N, C-alpha and C positions, 0 to 999 in steps of 0.2 A: 551430524551436520549442525553447523552453528548458523542460525538464522537471525539476522538483525532487523528490528523494526525502528524506524526513527519518528520521533515526535518533533516536529518542526512548526515555527511560527513564519509562514510565508509573507512576502511583501507582495501586496496586491498588484496582480498584473505585470510584475517585473521579472520577466523570465531570466534575464542576465544576472540579476542580484541573487535570485534564487538558485540558479546554477552554482555560483560561487559559494553559497551556503551549503547546498547539497554535497559539494566537494569536500568540505570540512567534516560532514557526518561520515562520509565515505572513508576518509582517512582514519577517524577514530575507529570505525568498524574493522578496517584492516589491521590497525594496531593490536586489536583484540581478537585476530584471527577468525573474523567471520567469513562464512562462505557465500552469503548472500546478504543484501541489505534491500528492504522495502520502505517506501515512503507513503505519506498520506494521500488522499484522493486529491487530483490536480494540484500536486505539490510543487510544481514549477511556476504556477500561475496564481495559486491560491483558489478556493472555491468560489468562483464569481461568474455565475451563469450569463449575466449581461455583457460580460466582457469576452465570452469564450468565442463567439464568432470572430472577433478582431484578433484574438490571440492564437487561434486554432493553427495547427501545423500538421507534421506527420513524423513517422519515426526516422525519415532520412534528413531531417533538419540538420545542417552542419554545426549548428550550435550544440547538438548533442555528441558530436564526435569524441569529446573528451571523455564521455561515459563508457563508450566502446573501447576507447583506448585503455581506460583504467581496467575495465573488466578483462581484456585481452592480457594485460601485463600482470595483474594481480590475481588472475583466476577467480574472480568474484562475480557474482550475478547482482545485477542492480535493477530494481523496478521503481519507475518513478511516474508521477501524473501529469498528464498534459490534455487539453481539449485537441481532438484530431478532426480534420475536415474530411468528408466524404463528398460524392457527387450531389448528394441530396441535402445533407444538414451536418451537424456536429455531433461528435461522440465523446463521452467521458472515457478516457483511456488511461491504461498503464503501459508505458514503453518498457520493454524488457531487454536487457543487454546480458547476453551469455558469452563467456569466453569463446572467441574465434567462431562465433556462430552468427548467422544473421539475426538482426534484430527483430522482435516480435511486438505486435501491439494487441493486447486485450482490452476490449471495450465492454464497458458496463451493459449487461444485457436485460437488466430490469430496472426501469427508471421510476422514481417517485413521481406523483402526479405533477407536482411543482415544476419538474424538469422538463415536462413535454414541450412547452413553448420554445425551448432552446436547443434540445438535443434529441437525437434518435437512439433507438436501442442498438447495442452490439448484437451479433449474430452466433458467436461461437465461444466455447469455453476452451481456454488454453491450459495445458498442464506443463509446468516447468520441471524438467527432471534433472537432478543432481545428487551425486553421492548416495545413489540408491534411493533417493527420496523423490516423490512427486507432490509438487506443491500447486494447489489450485488457488489462484487469485479471485478475490471478490471485491466489488467496489461498492461501499457504503450500503445504500438502501437494500440492494440485492443480498447482501450478507445476512440480513435479518428475515429473508423469505426462505421457508423450507425447501422449496422446489430447487433453489440454486445449490445448496449443499448436497441435495440428493443427486442431482446431475453431475455434480463435481466428484462424487464417490463413485459413480459408475465407471469411469476410466481409471480407476484405482487411486485417486489421490489420498495421500497419507499425511498432509499438512494443509490446513485451511488458512489462508491469508487475507484478512479483511483490511482494505486500504480505505480509510474513511475520513469524513469531516463532519463531526457529530457535535451538536449542543448538549446541554444537560439531560434533556428528556431522552435523546437518542442513546447517550451513554447509559443511562438507567435500563433501557430496553436491552442494550449489548450485554451488560453485566448479568442480566437474567437469562438471555437467550444463548449466548455462546458456550458458557459452561454445560448447559443442558445438551446441546448438540455434539459438544466435545465428547462428553460421556456416552451419548447415544450411539455414535459412530465410532468411537475409540480412535479420535483424530485430535491431535493438538490444534488450537485455534489461536492465531496471533493477529492483534489489532493494532494498527499504526493510525493514530489520530493526530491532528494538529492542534495547535493552540492559537488563540487571538481571534480577531474578528473576520469573518467571512461572509460575504453577501450581506444578508440582514440577521446574522446571528453570531453569538460568540461560541467559538469551539472550545471544548473544555478538556482537551487532552485525554489524560487517564488511559494511555496506550497500555495495553496488557497482553498476558499471555496465559492461556489455560492448558493444562496438559491433557492428554487423552482420557485421563480419569476425571476431567472436568474441575481439576483443582487450579485455583488462581496461584501461579508461582512468582510472578512479578508484574509490577505496574508503575507507572510514572504518575506525577501529580497532575494538576488541572492548569498549571501555568508555565511550568519549566520546559525548555527544549532538552532532549536527551534521547537516549537509545537503550533498548533492551536486547540482548542477545540469548537466544534459547539454544541449549544443546539438546538436540532432539533424542540422543542416545541417553545422556544422563539425566535429563529433565531437570537441568539446572540453568539459572539465570544469572547473566552479568549486567549490571546495571550503571550507567553513567549519565550524569547531568551535565549539560553544556552551561558554561559560565561565560558572561560577556567579557 
């Protein structure tokens, strides 16, 4: 299976503009025969907690129909980030589009303390099944918590996908933690981070892939938009940088 992670620079709060940008990343992934593509945390709005309530929507938002159509037509899985509304509060979510299947929403189950004023916890782990692989999504903070990957392994996940928005200190922690758990659980770990300013910090990219042996096989820099495509069978990487 060829899994793509996208490193994007979202436009703050502008869902329409970010949708157009996402389409370009998906087109590139398709041209390189990717079976799935995943974007950073809250990729369609940027990581902006103070705007989340105003921007929150759900998986049935008609603006997202283009992604379902693209998934159906091209047999590609798409995972992108949005704040979603519940009866009580807002969740940090990944909307998952699978070919000719109902959309799913995975919501961050473990929040950082800074997020509690704006968001509530999700309640269930989703496992994405494709081409004989089971992909477990994780969203930022929770992907660095041992209990999350432990729970993802229980239903048989064999790829761990971290969708994040991380500054420099968070990336340092990720580069220490992800290769250790990859080796411990014999599972490849893929991290999609964004670049540019988010909320009150600078997100520094460095999206990366570690093999099930914990080896770093591909990474992007701290400023450029681009993609990494990981072949889970060959453990090989295709890398592309997007230019303006």
